[in-house]
C-alpha positions, 0 to 999 in steps of 0.5 A: 282463686281469691275473692274481694268485695268490689268497693261499697257494693255487695259483689264478691269478685275473683281477684282477676277479672277477665277482659274480654277485648280480645274476643269478637269478630275481627271483621267488626273491629279495629284489632286483627288479633281478636278471637273467633267465637270457638276459641273465645269460648275455650278461654271463658270456660277455662276461666270459670274453671279456675275460679274467675267470676268477674268478666269485663267487656264493652259495646265498643269491642268489635261492634258488640260481638265481644258482648255476644260471645261472652253472653253466650258462653256464660249461658252455657257454661255458668249460672247468671247469679254465679258471675259478675258481668260488666260492660261499658258504653261510649259518649254520645256521637256527633250524630246523636247530639245533632239529632237531639238525643239526650244523655239519658236517652243515649245511656238507656239505648246503649245499655238496652243494646248491651243487654240484647247482645249479652242475652241478659236482663241486667248487668252487675256493673255499667261502666261510663267508658270515658268522660263525655265532655259534650254532655252535662254531667247531670244528664250522665249521672241521672241517666245511670241512676235510672238504669239502676232504679230500673234494675238493668244494672246493679252498680255503676263504675267509670273508666278513663277519668281524672280523680277530680272528675271521679270526685265531682261526679260522685259529689253530684250523685250524693247531692242529688240522691243518685247511685254513685260510681263504686269502681274505676277502670284506669290505665295502670300497671308496673310500667304506667303508674300515674294513677298513684298520684291522685286516683289511688289516694281518692279511691282508698279514702272513698272505698272505690274499687280499682279495676285497672286495664292494660295490666300487663301493658299489652303483653310487654310485662309478660315477655322477656326482652326480645320476645314477641307475639302477634299482638305486640307486632300488631297492636298499633294502639298499644305501641302508641302507649308504650313505644316512646318509653320503651327504654326506660320501661325496659329496665323494669321489665328486666327486673320482672324477668329476674324475679320470675326466674328467682321464683320459678314462675312466669313474668305474668305472675310477677307483674300481676302479683305486684299490681294485686298489692295495689288494687282489688281486681285488675282486668287481664286480657286473654287470647290463649289458655296460658294467659288466663292460667298464668293470671290465676296463678299470680293471685297466690304469689306473694312478693316481699317488700324488698322485691316490690321496691326492687320493681318500683325503683326505676320508674320515671314519670310518664306522659298521659297517652291514648284515651287520657290524652284525649280527655286532657285535650277535651278538658282544654276545649279540643273535644273529641267527636265520636262517630258510630264506628269509633272504637279506639279504646 
């Protein structure tokens, strides 16, 4: 495993971040393919053995049971100071807004609950899961800064935002003396490269780390054309993101398979090796031991400039989907109203 400093922080993280959305009690979530605690622990333990020290979860994943599984496993298998733990919070719900709960109060409540789930006194990175168009930005940045000052999180990050939103937030933080976002977790992979238009440039200039999710496009970049899996068959949210562009994406996927055969490696390794040339630490979900093993191997695979160009050449612009489509609509005044059970992230 190789390691890198996360943005301007002093966090040294593995080049692969284990995404924990696949862990948690399926009865408390909207995904049927999540793993029970026993199998989640096996994968977490294997990741640690391979040198993975960076773990990403969220209070929204299976109603906090992902956090619970991760916290208990890390307590048993690793020293707290040896790992970097990130978790995320959602915007205020409609119920909270009607009750007069402020952005600051919401953040503190969410982080306290996450810490309880994790069984920890602090997290290393607390991530603003998606932009809250109904809460003043000052309240968000002030609330997060209070959590840094209280020692409940060492740093803060953001997810599912536009480059202008990240720049605006960090400008406000600098003006007010608040903690700044040191990382961004966005939708970015070989068949969805819209982050290269603005976000990647901002992050390079401001030394903001990129830790993208969906790095294997819900498994599409790890399987030969025609191959399937339980997640590919049952993940409705991933289908929402990728089905409309399956034909054009298929050209790239075939090239991934071709290079994998040429190198004698898995498609996972090729897809992630490409992404590792662009970002600090992609978030890679794992629901099998082979998933995290393949991800770890990708760190050592080097693609030539010609191979990188060969993979990139067929790409065509993609429309924004999923959470970022909601962000676009909300920015136009069509705000998404969150309920306590909304977990489609």
